[in-house]
PyMOL Python script that loads the backbone (N, CA, C, O; Angstrom):
from pymol import cmd

cmd.read_pdbstr("""\
ATOM      1  N   UNK A   1     130.991 149.002  85.156  1.00  0.00           N
ATOM      2  CA  UNK A   1     131.238 150.645  85.130  1.00  0.00           C
ATOM      3  C   UNK A   1     132.020 151.232  86.221  1.00  0.00           C
ATOM      4  O   UNK A   1     133.066 151.878  86.152  1.00  0.00           O
ATOM      5  N   UNK A   2     131.252 150.854  87.350  1.00  0.00           N
ATOM      6  CA  UNK A   2     131.838 151.533  88.369  1.00  0.00           C
ATOM      7  C   UNK A   2     133.152 151.271  88.808  1.00  0.00           C
ATOM      8  O   UNK A   2     133.849 152.150  89.316  1.00  0.00           O
ATOM      9  N   UNK A   3     133.626 149.810  88.597  1.00  0.00           N
ATOM     10  CA  UNK A   3     134.797 149.430  88.952  1.00  0.00           C
ATOM     11  C   UNK A   3     135.966 150.242  87.953  1.00  0.00           C
ATOM     12  O   UNK A   3     137.148 150.231  88.294  1.00  0.00           O
ATOM     13  N   UNK A   4     135.589 150.833  86.890  1.00  0.00           N
ATOM     14  CA  UNK A   4     136.554 151.481  86.042  1.00  0.00           C
ATOM     15  C   UNK A   4     136.755 152.944  86.626  1.00  0.00           C
ATOM     16  O   UNK A   4     137.660 153.701  86.273  1.00  0.00           O
ATOM     17  N   UNK A   5     135.862 153.209  87.493  1.00  0.00           N
ATOM     18  CA  UNK A   5     136.353 154.556  88.074  1.00  0.00           C
ATOM     19  C   UNK A   5     136.900 154.643  89.399  1.00  0.00           C
ATOM     20  O   UNK A   5     136.877 155.699  90.031  1.00  0.00           O
ATOM     21  N   UNK A   6     137.497 153.345  89.944  1.00  0.00           N
ATOM     22  CA  UNK A   6     138.173 153.564  90.918  1.00  0.00           C
ATOM     23  C   UNK A   6     139.633 153.224  90.513  1.00  0.00           C
ATOM     24  O   UNK A   6     140.065 152.153  90.087  1.00  0.00           O
ATOM     25  N   UNK A   7     140.217 154.257  90.721  1.00  0.00           N
ATOM     26  CA  UNK A   7     141.880 154.362  90.352  1.00  0.00           C
ATOM     27  C   UNK A   7     142.436 153.296  91.262  1.00  0.00           C
ATOM     28  O   UNK A   7     142.664 152.154  90.862  1.00  0.00           O
ATOM     29  N   UNK A   8     142.651 153.711  92.523  1.00  0.00           N
ATOM     30  CA  UNK A   8     143.111 152.892  93.529  1.00  0.00           C
ATOM     31  C   UNK A   8     142.243 152.535  94.868  1.00  0.00           C
ATOM     32  O   UNK A   8     141.695 153.440  95.497  1.00  0.00           O
ATOM     33  N   UNK A   9     142.148 151.146  95.276  1.00  0.00           N
ATOM     34  CA  UNK A   9     141.597 150.744  96.285  1.00  0.00           C
ATOM     35  C   UNK A   9     142.035 151.149  97.549  1.00  0.00           C
ATOM     36  O   UNK A   9     143.108 150.620  97.840  1.00  0.00           O
ATOM     37  N   UNK A  10     141.566 151.936  98.447  1.00  0.00           N
ATOM     38  CA  UNK A  10     142.231 152.226  99.872  1.00  0.00           C
ATOM     39  C   UNK A  10     141.609 151.319 100.838  1.00  0.00           C
ATOM     40  O   UNK A  10     140.399 151.092 100.850  1.00  0.00           O
ATOM     41  N   UNK A  11     142.580 150.728 101.767  1.00  0.00           N
ATOM     42  CA  UNK A  11     142.266 150.058 102.832  1.00  0.00           C
ATOM     43  C   UNK A  11     142.710 150.827 104.278  1.00  0.00           C
ATOM     44  O   UNK A  11     143.858 151.072 104.649  1.00  0.00           O
ATOM     45  N   UNK A  12     141.475 151.123 104.959  1.00  0.00           N
ATOM     46  CA  UNK A  12     141.761 151.972 106.140  1.00  0.00           C
ATOM     47  C   UNK A  12     141.762 150.592 107.382  1.00  0.00           C
ATOM     48  O   UNK A  12     140.869 149.745 107.399  1.00  0.00           O
ATOM     49  N   UNK A  13     142.811 150.600 108.250  1.00  0.00           N
ATOM     50  CA  UNK A  13     142.942 149.611 109.386  1.00  0.00           C
ATOM     51  C   UNK A  13     142.015 150.127 110.516  1.00  0.00           C
ATOM     52  O   UNK A  13     141.899 151.342 110.681  1.00  0.00           O
ATOM     53  N   UNK A  14     141.430 149.347 111.208  1.00  0.00           N
ATOM     54  CA  UNK A  14     140.654 150.078 112.370  1.00  0.00           C
ATOM     55  C   UNK A  14     141.569 150.710 113.285  1.00  0.00           C
ATOM     56  O   UNK A  14     142.707 150.253 113.396  1.00  0.00           O
ATOM     57  N   UNK A  15     141.206 151.690 113.937  1.00  0.00           N
ATOM     58  CA  UNK A  15     141.677 152.340 114.967  1.00  0.00           C
ATOM     59  C   UNK A  15     142.000 151.670 115.973  1.00  0.00           C
ATOM     60  O   UNK A  15     141.165 150.800 116.217  1.00  0.00           O
ATOM     61  N   UNK A  16     143.066 151.703 116.842  1.00  0.00           N
ATOM     62  CA  UNK A  16     143.333 151.020 117.885  1.00  0.00           C
ATOM     63  C   UNK A  16     142.889 151.886 119.182  1.00  0.00           C
ATOM     64  O   UNK A  16     142.766 153.110 119.181  1.00  0.00           O
ATOM     65  N   UNK A  17     142.674 151.046 120.268  1.00  0.00           N
ATOM     66  CA  UNK A  17     142.109 152.023 121.428  1.00  0.00           C
ATOM     67  C   UNK A  17     142.788 153.357 121.650  1.00  0.00           C
ATOM     68  O   UNK A  17     142.173 154.421 121.717  1.00  0.00           O
ATOM     69  N   UNK A  18     143.985 153.237 121.751  1.00  0.00           N
ATOM     70  CA  UNK A  18     144.909 154.578 122.083  1.00  0.00           C
ATOM     71  C   UNK A  18     144.378 155.496 121.023  1.00  0.00           C
ATOM     72  O   UNK A  18     144.003 156.597 121.425  1.00  0.00           O
ATOM     73  N   UNK A  19     144.280 155.245 119.748  1.00  0.00           N
ATOM     74  CA  UNK A  19     144.053 155.901 118.629  1.00  0.00           C
ATOM     75  C   UNK A  19     142.676 156.574 118.855  1.00  0.00           C
ATOM     76  O   UNK A  19     142.484 157.785 118.753  1.00  0.00           O
ATOM     77  N   UNK A  20     141.672 155.585 119.196  1.00  0.00           N
ATOM     78  CA  UNK A  20     140.232 156.245 119.550  1.00  0.00           C
ATOM     79  C   UNK A  20     140.015 157.041 120.694  1.00  0.00           C
ATOM     80  O   UNK A  20     139.178 157.940 120.775  1.00  0.00           O
ATOM     81  N   UNK A  21     141.026 156.574 121.831  1.00  0.00           N
ATOM     82  CA  UNK A  21     140.830 157.592 122.735  1.00  0.00           C
ATOM     83  C   UNK A  21     141.312 158.744 122.585  1.00  0.00           C
ATOM     84  O   UNK A  21     140.854 159.547 123.398  1.00  0.00           O
ATOM     85  N   UNK A  22     142.297 159.295 121.642  1.00  0.00           N
ATOM     86  CA  UNK A  22     143.001 160.466 121.357  1.00  0.00           C
ATOM     87  C   UNK A  22     142.141 160.952 120.003  1.00  0.00           C
ATOM     88  O   UNK A  22     142.172 162.160 119.769  1.00  0.00           O
ATOM     89  N   UNK A  23     141.457 160.184 119.191  1.00  0.00           N
ATOM     90  CA  UNK A  23     140.787 160.936 118.151  1.00  0.00           C
ATOM     91  C   UNK A  23     139.413 161.357 118.214  1.00  0.00           C
ATOM     92  O   UNK A  23     138.922 162.253 117.529  1.00  0.00           O
ATOM     93  N   UNK A  24     138.855 160.696 119.028  1.00  0.00           N
ATOM     94  CA  UNK A  24     137.137 160.777 119.261  1.00  0.00           C
ATOM     95  C   UNK A  24     136.878 162.154 119.784  1.00  0.00           C
ATOM     96  O   UNK A  24     136.165 162.994 119.235  1.00  0.00           O
ATOM     97  N   UNK A  25     137.535 162.293 120.904  1.00  0.00           N
ATOM     98  CA  UNK A  25     137.396 163.742 121.569  1.00  0.00           C
ATOM     99  C   UNK A  25     137.617 164.806 120.796  1.00  0.00           C
ATOM    100  O   UNK A  25     136.856 165.758 120.970  1.00  0.00           O
ATOM    101  N   UNK A  26     138.489 164.908 119.955  1.00  0.00           N
ATOM    102  CA  UNK A  26     138.942 165.723 118.782  1.00  0.00           C
ATOM    103  C   UNK A  26     138.112 165.748 117.666  1.00  0.00           C
ATOM    104  O   UNK A  26     137.968 166.774 117.000  1.00  0.00           O
ATOM    105  N   UNK A  27     137.530 164.653 117.400  1.00  0.00           N
ATOM    106  CA  UNK A  27     136.528 164.592 116.147  1.00  0.00           C
ATOM    107  C   UNK A  27     135.398 165.592 116.454  1.00  0.00           C
ATOM    108  O   UNK A  27     135.211 166.479 115.621  1.00  0.00           O
ATOM    109  N   UNK A  28     134.620 165.552 117.560  1.00  0.00           N
ATOM    110  CA  UNK A  28     133.477 166.296 117.633  1.00  0.00           C
ATOM    111  C   UNK A  28     133.420 166.628 119.260  1.00  0.00           C
ATOM    112  O   UNK A  28     133.619 165.823 120.170  1.00  0.00           O
ATOM    113  N   UNK A  29     133.146 167.810 119.354  1.00  0.00           N
ATOM    114  CA  UNK A  29     132.986 168.469 120.674  1.00  0.00           C
ATOM    115  C   UNK A  29     132.091 167.831 121.727  1.00  0.00           C
ATOM    116  O   UNK A  29     132.245 168.115 122.915  1.00  0.00           O
ATOM    117  N   UNK A  30     131.192 167.006 121.331  1.00  0.00           N
ATOM    118  CA  UNK A  30     130.295 166.289 122.460  1.00  0.00           C
ATOM    119  C   UNK A  30     131.122 165.283 123.025  1.00  0.00           C
ATOM    120  O   UNK A  30     130.869 164.995 124.195  1.00  0.00           O
ATOM    121  N   UNK A  31     132.063 164.675 122.458  1.00  0.00           N
ATOM    122  CA  UNK A  31     132.995 163.725 123.187  1.00  0.00           C
ATOM    123  C   UNK A  31     133.918 164.315 123.793  1.00  0.00           C
ATOM    124  O   UNK A  31     134.563 163.525 124.483  1.00  0.00           O
ATOM    125  N   UNK A  32     134.336 165.541 123.856  1.00  0.00           N
ATOM    126  CA  UNK A  32     135.087 166.138 124.651  1.00  0.00           C
ATOM    127  C   UNK A  32     134.666 166.104 126.180  1.00  0.00           C
ATOM    128  O   UNK A  32     133.542 166.422 126.570  1.00  0.00           O
ATOM    129  N   UNK A  33     135.727 165.670 127.019  1.00  0.00           N
ATOM    130  CA  UNK A  33     135.164 165.557 128.412  1.00  0.00           C
ATOM    131  C   UNK A  33     134.283 164.027 128.834  1.00  0.00           C
ATOM    132  O   UNK A  33     133.784 163.772 129.930  1.00  0.00           O
ATOM    133  N   UNK A  34     134.285 163.220 127.697  1.00  0.00           N
ATOM    134  CA  UNK A  34     133.479 162.082 128.194  1.00  0.00           C
ATOM    135  C   UNK A  34     134.607 161.208 128.667  1.00  0.00           C
ATOM    136  O   UNK A  34     135.735 161.244 128.176  1.00  0.00           O
ATOM    137  N   UNK A  35     134.251 160.454 129.611  1.00  0.00           N
ATOM    138  CA  UNK A  35     135.092 159.321 130.229  1.00  0.00           C
ATOM    139  C   UNK A  35     135.710 158.388 129.338  1.00  0.00           C
ATOM    140  O   UNK A  35     134.981 157.739 128.588  1.00  0.00           O
ATOM    141  N   UNK A  36     136.770 158.252 129.317  1.00  0.00           N
ATOM    142  CA  UNK A  36     137.655 157.386 128.249  1.00  0.00           C
ATOM    143  C   UNK A  36     137.151 155.879 128.578  1.00  0.00           C
ATOM    144  O   UNK A  36     137.032 155.066 127.661  1.00  0.00           O
ATOM    145  N   UNK A  37     136.902 155.589 129.728  1.00  0.00           N
ATOM    146  CA  UNK A  37     136.017 154.273 129.711  1.00  0.00           C
ATOM    147  C   UNK A  37     134.648 154.030 129.010  1.00  0.00           C
ATOM    148  O   UNK A  37     134.417 152.897 128.590  1.00  0.00           O
ATOM    149  N   UNK A  38     133.821 154.913 128.872  1.00  0.00           N
ATOM    150  CA  UNK A  38     132.890 155.066 128.157  1.00  0.00           C
ATOM    151  C   UNK A  38     133.133 155.169 126.636  1.00  0.00           C
ATOM    152  O   UNK A  38     132.468 154.501 125.845  1.00  0.00           O
ATOM    153  N   UNK A  39     134.034 155.963 126.273  1.00  0.00           N
ATOM    154  CA  UNK A  39     134.290 155.705 124.854  1.00  0.00           C
ATOM    155  C   UNK A  39     134.900 154.427 124.425  1.00  0.00           C
ATOM    156  O   UNK A  39     134.656 153.830 123.376  1.00  0.00           O
ATOM    157  N   UNK A  40     135.799 154.046 125.447  1.00  0.00           N
ATOM    158  CA  UNK A  40     136.502 152.456 125.047  1.00  0.00           C
ATOM    159  C   UNK A  40     135.071 151.344 125.054  1.00  0.00           C
ATOM    160  O   UNK A  40     135.020 150.342 124.341  1.00  0.00           O
ATOM    161  N   UNK A  41     134.206 151.678 125.803  1.00  0.00           N
ATOM    162  CA  UNK A  41     133.081 150.730 125.831  1.00  0.00           C
ATOM    163  C   UNK A  41     132.212 150.834 124.428  1.00  0.00           C
ATOM    164  O   UNK A  41     131.842 149.796 123.881  1.00  0.00           O
ATOM    165  N   UNK A  42     131.899 152.146 123.860  1.00  0.00           N
ATOM    166  CA  UNK A  42     131.255 152.173 122.707  1.00  0.00           C
ATOM    167  C   UNK A  42     132.467 151.716 121.495  1.00  0.00           C
ATOM    168  O   UNK A  42     132.160 151.218 120.412  1.00  0.00           O
ATOM    169  N   UNK A  43     133.307 151.886 121.756  1.00  0.00           N
ATOM    170  CA  UNK A  43     134.306 151.110 120.709  1.00  0.00           C
ATOM    171  C   UNK A  43     134.219 149.824 120.638  1.00  0.00           C
ATOM    172  O   UNK A  43     134.188 149.255 119.546  1.00  0.00           O
ATOM    173  N   UNK A  44     134.166 149.169 121.805  1.00  0.00           N
ATOM    174  CA  UNK A  44     134.277 147.689 121.806  1.00  0.00           C
ATOM    175  C   UNK A  44     132.950 147.034 121.656  1.00  0.00           C
ATOM    176  O   UNK A  44     132.925 145.858 121.291  1.00  0.00           O
ATOM    177  N   UNK A  45     131.729 147.741 121.927  1.00  0.00           N
ATOM    178  CA  UNK A  45     130.339 147.400 121.682  1.00  0.00           C
ATOM    179  C   UNK A  45     129.987 147.604 120.286  1.00  0.00           C
ATOM    180  O   UNK A  45     129.389 146.678 119.739  1.00  0.00           O
ATOM    181  N   UNK A  46     130.265 148.718 119.565  1.00  0.00           N
ATOM    182  CA  UNK A  46     129.681 149.257 118.394  1.00  0.00           C
ATOM    183  C   UNK A  46     130.552 149.808 117.246  1.00  0.00           C
ATOM    184  O   UNK A  46     130.132 149.783 116.089  1.00  0.00           O
ATOM    185  N   UNK A  47     131.654 150.259 117.534  1.00  0.00           N
ATOM    186  CA  UNK A  47     132.466 150.873 116.587  1.00  0.00           C
ATOM    187  C   UNK A  47     133.576 150.046 116.200  1.00  0.00           C
ATOM    188  O   UNK A  47     133.779 149.929 114.992  1.00  0.00           O
ATOM    189  N   UNK A  48     134.277 149.495 116.951  1.00  0.00           N
ATOM    190  CA  UNK A  48     135.154 148.448 116.463  1.00  0.00           C
ATOM    191  C   UNK A  48     136.405 149.123 115.904  1.00  0.00           C
ATOM    192  O   UNK A  48     137.094 148.555 115.057  1.00  0.00           O
ATOM    193  N   UNK A  49     136.684 150.276 116.355  1.00  0.00           N
ATOM    194  CA  UNK A  49     137.846 151.011 115.546  1.00  0.00           C
ATOM    195  C   UNK A  49     137.577 151.746 114.195  1.00  0.00           C
ATOM    196  O   UNK A  49     138.438 152.414 113.624  1.00  0.00           O
ATOM    197  N   UNK A  50     136.318 151.566 113.740  1.00  0.00           N
ATOM    198  CA  UNK A  50     136.051 151.967 112.573  1.00  0.00           C
ATOM    199  C   UNK A  50     135.473 153.351 112.567  1.00  0.00           C
ATOM    200  O   UNK A  50     134.318 153.501 112.965  1.00  0.00           O
ATOM    201  N   UNK A  51     136.151 154.334 112.168  1.00  0.00           N
ATOM    202  CA  UNK A  51     135.709 155.827 112.092  1.00  0.00           C
ATOM    203  C   UNK A  51     134.577 156.094 111.534  1.00  0.00           C
ATOM    204  O   UNK A  51     133.928 157.038 111.985  1.00  0.00           O
ATOM    205  N   UNK A  52     134.066 155.327 110.420  1.00  0.00           N
ATOM    206  CA  UNK A  52     132.722 155.666 109.753  1.00  0.00           C
ATOM    207  C   UNK A  52     131.633 155.196 110.746  1.00  0.00           C
ATOM    208  O   UNK A  52     130.529 155.736 110.811  1.00  0.00           O
ATOM    209  N   UNK A  53     132.014 154.165 111.506  1.00  0.00           N
ATOM    210  CA  UNK A  53     130.961 153.828 112.533  1.00  0.00           C
ATOM    211  C   UNK A  53     130.695 154.819 113.753  1.00  0.00           C
ATOM    212  O   UNK A  53     129.673 154.962 114.425  1.00  0.00           O
ATOM    213  N   UNK A  54     131.987 155.488 113.835  1.00  0.00           N
ATOM    214  CA  UNK A  54     132.047 156.352 115.051  1.00  0.00           C
ATOM    215  C   UNK A  54     131.394 157.888 114.437  1.00  0.00           C
ATOM    216  O   UNK A  54     131.074 158.749 115.256  1.00  0.00           O
ATOM    217  N   UNK A  55     131.260 158.096 113.198  1.00  0.00           N
ATOM    218  CA  UNK A  55     130.724 159.121 112.728  1.00  0.00           C
ATOM    219  C   UNK A  55     129.084 158.909 112.704  1.00  0.00           C
ATOM    220  O   UNK A  55     128.362 159.904 112.772  1.00  0.00           O
ATOM    221  N   UNK A  56     128.535 157.615 112.609  1.00  0.00           N
ATOM    222  CA  UNK A  56     127.329 157.398 112.684  1.00  0.00           C
ATOM    223  C   UNK A  56     126.716 157.358 113.928  1.00  0.00           C
ATOM    224  O   UNK A  56     125.521 157.585 114.122  1.00  0.00           O
ATOM    225  N   UNK A  57     127.550 157.065 114.782  1.00  0.00           N
ATOM    226  CA  UNK A  57     127.127 156.874 116.384  1.00  0.00           C
ATOM    227  C   UNK A  57     127.199 158.276 117.010  1.00  0.00           C
ATOM    228  O   UNK A  57     126.536 158.586 118.001  1.00  0.00           O
ATOM    229  N   UNK A  58     128.031 159.093 116.382  1.00  0.00           N
ATOM    230  CA  UNK A  58     128.104 160.640 116.923  1.00  0.00           C
ATOM    231  C   UNK A  58     126.869 161.249 116.390  1.00  0.00           C
ATOM    232  O   UNK A  58     126.162 161.925 117.138  1.00  0.00           O
ATOM    233  N   UNK A  59     126.544 161.053 115.105  1.00  0.00           N
ATOM    234  CA  UNK A  59     125.293 161.560 114.507  1.00  0.00           C
ATOM    235  C   UNK A  59     123.929 161.199 115.275  1.00  0.00           C
ATOM    236  O   UNK A  59     123.103 162.065 115.560  1.00  0.00           O
ATOM    237  N   UNK A  60     123.785 159.956 115.556  1.00  0.00           N
ATOM    238  CA  UNK A  60     122.740 159.603 116.371  1.00  0.00           C
ATOM    239  C   UNK A  60     122.733 159.937 117.660  1.00  0.00           C
ATOM    240  O   UNK A  60     121.619 159.988 118.182  1.00  0.00           O
ATOM    241  N   UNK A  61     123.548 160.150 118.243  1.00  0.00           N
ATOM    242  CA  UNK A  61     123.771 160.826 119.628  1.00  0.00           C
ATOM    243  C   UNK A  61     123.745 162.288 119.716  1.00  0.00           C
ATOM    244  O   UNK A  61     123.346 162.903 120.705  1.00  0.00           O
ATOM    245  N   UNK A  62     124.196 162.826 118.615  1.00  0.00           N
ATOM    246  CA  UNK A  62     123.801 164.512 118.441  1.00  0.00           C
ATOM    247  C   UNK A  62     122.441 164.490 118.527  1.00  0.00           C
ATOM    248  O   UNK A  62     121.871 164.981 119.502  1.00  0.00           O
ATOM    249  N   UNK A  63     121.773 163.914 117.506  1.00  0.00           N
ATOM    250  CA  UNK A  63     120.244 163.825 117.210  1.00  0.00           C
ATOM    251  C   UNK A  63     119.536 163.784 118.827  1.00  0.00           C
ATOM    252  O   UNK A  63     118.873 164.692 119.329  1.00  0.00           O
ATOM    253  N   UNK A  64     119.837 162.657 119.366  1.00  0.00           N
ATOM    254  CA  UNK A  64     119.503 162.192 120.949  1.00  0.00           C
ATOM    255  C   UNK A  64     119.393 163.402 121.408  1.00  0.00           C
ATOM    256  O   UNK A  64     118.374 164.084 121.302  1.00  0.00           O
ATOM    257  N   UNK A  65     120.658 163.822 122.065  1.00  0.00           N
ATOM    258  CA  UNK A  65     120.884 165.019 122.789  1.00  0.00           C
ATOM    259  C   UNK A  65     119.900 166.166 122.550  1.00  0.00           C
ATOM    260  O   UNK A  65     119.376 166.726 123.513  1.00  0.00           O
ATOM    261  N   UNK A  66     119.623 166.549 121.222  1.00  0.00           N
ATOM    262  CA  UNK A  66     119.071 167.781 120.774  1.00  0.00           C
ATOM    263  C   UNK A  66     117.719 167.559 121.029  1.00  0.00           C
ATOM    264  O   UNK A  66     117.072 168.455 121.571  1.00  0.00           O
ATOM    265  N   UNK A  67     117.053 166.231 120.643  1.00  0.00           N
ATOM    266  CA  UNK A  67     115.771 166.003 120.892  1.00  0.00           C
ATOM    267  C   UNK A  67     115.402 165.817 122.391  1.00  0.00           C
ATOM    268  O   UNK A  67     114.301 166.154 122.826  1.00  0.00           O
ATOM    269  N   UNK A  68     116.161 165.385 122.987  1.00  0.00           N
ATOM    270  CA  UNK A  68     116.209 165.208 124.441  1.00  0.00           C
ATOM    271  C   UNK A  68     116.300 166.334 125.454  1.00  0.00           C
ATOM    272  O   UNK A  68     115.932 166.360 126.629  1.00  0.00           O
ATOM    273  N   UNK A  69     116.881 167.251 124.709  1.00  0.00           N
ATOM    274  CA  UNK A  69     117.338 168.703 125.241  1.00  0.00           C
ATOM    275  C   UNK A  69     118.543 168.436 126.690  1.00  0.00           C
ATOM    276  O   UNK A  69     118.562 169.051 127.756  1.00  0.00           O
ATOM    277  N   UNK A  70     119.362 167.422 126.273  1.00  0.00           N
ATOM    278  CA  UNK A  70     120.337 166.992 127.030  1.00  0.00           C
ATOM    279  C   UNK A  70     121.763 167.778 126.556  1.00  0.00           C
ATOM    280  O   UNK A  70     121.922 168.366 125.486  1.00  0.00           O
ATOM    281  N   UNK A  71     122.702 167.635 127.587  1.00  0.00           N
ATOM    282  CA  UNK A  71     123.744 168.260 127.242  1.00  0.00           C
ATOM    283  C   UNK A  71     125.010 167.179 127.171  1.00  0.00           C
ATOM    284  O   UNK A  71     126.063 167.504 126.623  1.00  0.00           O
ATOM    285  N   UNK A  72     124.834 165.965 127.725  1.00  0.00           N
ATOM    286  CA  UNK A  72     126.176 165.020 127.717  1.00  0.00           C
ATOM    287  C   UNK A  72     125.650 163.667 127.530  1.00  0.00           C
ATOM    288  O   UNK A  72     124.518 163.279 127.816  1.00  0.00           O
ATOM    289  N   UNK A  73     126.592 163.010 127.025  1.00  0.00           N
ATOM    290  CA  UNK A  73     126.364 161.425 126.741  1.00  0.00           C
ATOM    291  C   UNK A  73     126.453 160.615 127.866  1.00  0.00           C
ATOM    292  O   UNK A  73     127.457 160.568 128.576  1.00  0.00           O
ATOM    293  N   UNK A  74     125.347 159.918 128.071  1.00  0.00           N
ATOM    294  CA  UNK A  74     125.462 158.699 128.962  1.00  0.00           C
ATOM    295  C   UNK A  74     125.206 157.535 128.538  1.00  0.00           C
ATOM    296  O   UNK A  74     124.875 157.373 127.364  1.00  0.00           O
ATOM    297  N   UNK A  75     125.312 156.474 129.429  1.00  0.00           N
ATOM    298  CA  UNK A  75     125.100 154.919 128.848  1.00  0.00           C
ATOM    299  C   UNK A  75     123.704 154.861 128.386  1.00  0.00           C
ATOM    300  O   UNK A  75     123.414 154.259 127.352  1.00  0.00           O
ATOM    301  N   UNK A  76     122.614 155.608 129.288  1.00  0.00           N
ATOM    302  CA  UNK A  76     121.257 155.508 128.677  1.00  0.00           C
ATOM    303  C   UNK A  76     120.940 156.166 127.238  1.00  0.00           C
ATOM    304  O   UNK A  76     120.086 155.757 126.452  1.00  0.00           O
ATOM    305  N   UNK A  77     121.784 157.247 127.057  1.00  0.00           N
ATOM    306  CA  UNK A  77     121.469 157.621 125.589  1.00  0.00           C
ATOM    307  C   UNK A  77     122.283 156.673 124.661  1.00  0.00           C
ATOM    308  O   UNK A  77     121.671 156.358 123.640  1.00  0.00           O
ATOM    309  N   UNK A  78     123.481 156.173 124.793  1.00  0.00           N
ATOM    310  CA  UNK A  78     124.016 155.352 124.102  1.00  0.00           C
ATOM    311  C   UNK A  78     123.198 153.932 123.812  1.00  0.00           C
ATOM    312  O   UNK A  78     123.298 153.325 122.746  1.00  0.00           O
ATOM    313  N   UNK A  79     122.548 153.591 124.693  1.00  0.00           N
ATOM    314  CA  UNK A  79     121.599 152.391 124.546  1.00  0.00           C
ATOM    315  C   UNK A  79     120.519 153.033 123.421  1.00  0.00           C
ATOM    316  O   UNK A  79     120.107 152.324 122.502  1.00  0.00           O
ATOM    317  N   UNK A  80     120.239 153.967 123.523  1.00  0.00           N
ATOM    318  CA  UNK A  80     119.028 154.309 122.296  1.00  0.00           C
ATOM    319  C   UNK A  80     119.992 154.585 121.251  1.00  0.00           C
ATOM    320  O   UNK A  80     119.371 154.487 120.193  1.00  0.00           O
ATOM    321  N   UNK A  81     121.065 154.848 121.047  1.00  0.00           N
ATOM    322  CA  UNK A  81     121.935 154.996 119.828  1.00  0.00           C
ATOM    323  C   UNK A  81     121.994 153.667 119.192  1.00  0.00           C
ATOM    324  O   UNK A  81     121.707 153.502 118.007  1.00  0.00           O
ATOM    325  N   UNK A  82     122.424 152.578 120.100  1.00  0.00           N
ATOM    326  CA  UNK A  82     122.713 151.182 119.729  1.00  0.00           C
ATOM    327  C   UNK A  82     121.298 150.807 118.948  1.00  0.00           C
ATOM    328  O   UNK A  82     121.296 150.249 117.851  1.00  0.00           O
ATOM    329  N   UNK A  83     120.409 151.090 119.475  1.00  0.00           N
ATOM    330  CA  UNK A  83     119.030 150.456 119.123  1.00  0.00           C
ATOM    331  C   UNK A  83     118.576 151.026 117.786  1.00  0.00           C
ATOM    332  O   UNK A  83     117.766 150.411 117.091  1.00  0.00           O
ATOM    333  N   UNK A  84     119.132 152.293 117.391  1.00  0.00           N
ATOM    334  CA  UNK A  84     118.840 152.969 116.219  1.00  0.00           C
ATOM    335  C   UNK A  84     119.926 152.546 115.134  1.00  0.00           C
ATOM    336  O   UNK A  84     119.736 152.616 113.920  1.00  0.00           O
ATOM    337  N   UNK A  85     121.038 152.119 115.718  1.00  0.00           N
ATOM    338  CA  UNK A  85     121.897 151.280 114.777  1.00  0.00           C
ATOM    339  C   UNK A  85     121.681 149.919 114.655  1.00  0.00           C
ATOM    340  O   UNK A  85     122.286 149.328 113.760  1.00  0.00           O
ATOM    341  N   UNK A  86     120.761 149.170 115.551  1.00  0.00           N
ATOM    342  CA  UNK A  86     120.539 147.941 115.272  1.00  0.00           C
ATOM    343  C   UNK A  86     121.706 147.040 115.999  1.00  0.00           C
ATOM    344  O   UNK A  86     122.036 145.970 115.487  1.00  0.00           O
ATOM    345  N   UNK A  87     122.163 147.392 116.904  1.00  0.00           N
ATOM    346  CA  UNK A  87     123.311 147.178 117.632  1.00  0.00           C
ATOM    347  C   UNK A  87     122.630 146.358 119.010  1.00  0.00           C
ATOM    348  O   UNK A  87     121.693 146.983 119.505  1.00  0.00           O
ATOM    349  N   UNK A  88     122.885 145.383 119.519  1.00  0.00           N
ATOM    350  CA  UNK A  88     122.575 144.855 120.746  1.00  0.00           C
ATOM    351  C   UNK A  88     123.548 144.807 121.602  1.00  0.00           C
ATOM    352  O   UNK A  88     124.264 143.806 121.566  1.00  0.00           O
ATOM    353  N   UNK A  89     123.800 145.740 122.475  1.00  0.00           N
ATOM    354  CA  UNK A  89     124.826 146.110 123.398  1.00  0.00           C
ATOM    355  C   UNK A  89     124.384 146.531 124.505  1.00  0.00           C
ATOM    356  O   UNK A  89     125.166 146.883 125.388  1.00  0.00           O
TER     357      UNK A  89
END
""", "prot")
cmd.dss("prot")
cmd.show_as("cartoon", "prot")
cmd.util.cbc("prot")
cmd.orient("prot")
């Protein structure tokens, strides 16, 4: 029944690293000003160019920033995000 509701299957290719570096800081203000090397590391370890994964990472990072009263993303916060995602990076 569900298959009958899908008119056209969409396939999105993973973002390349230059696309990630351009898109993610524009996607959410919390990534604006974050070092490109850190964004590249997150992409390599957890997101793999997948925008939906970036959205999950961003949500968990935003929750962590709020809960901890912090204002910027760093590797310590990202380790906590990875734990929530079940990613060992």
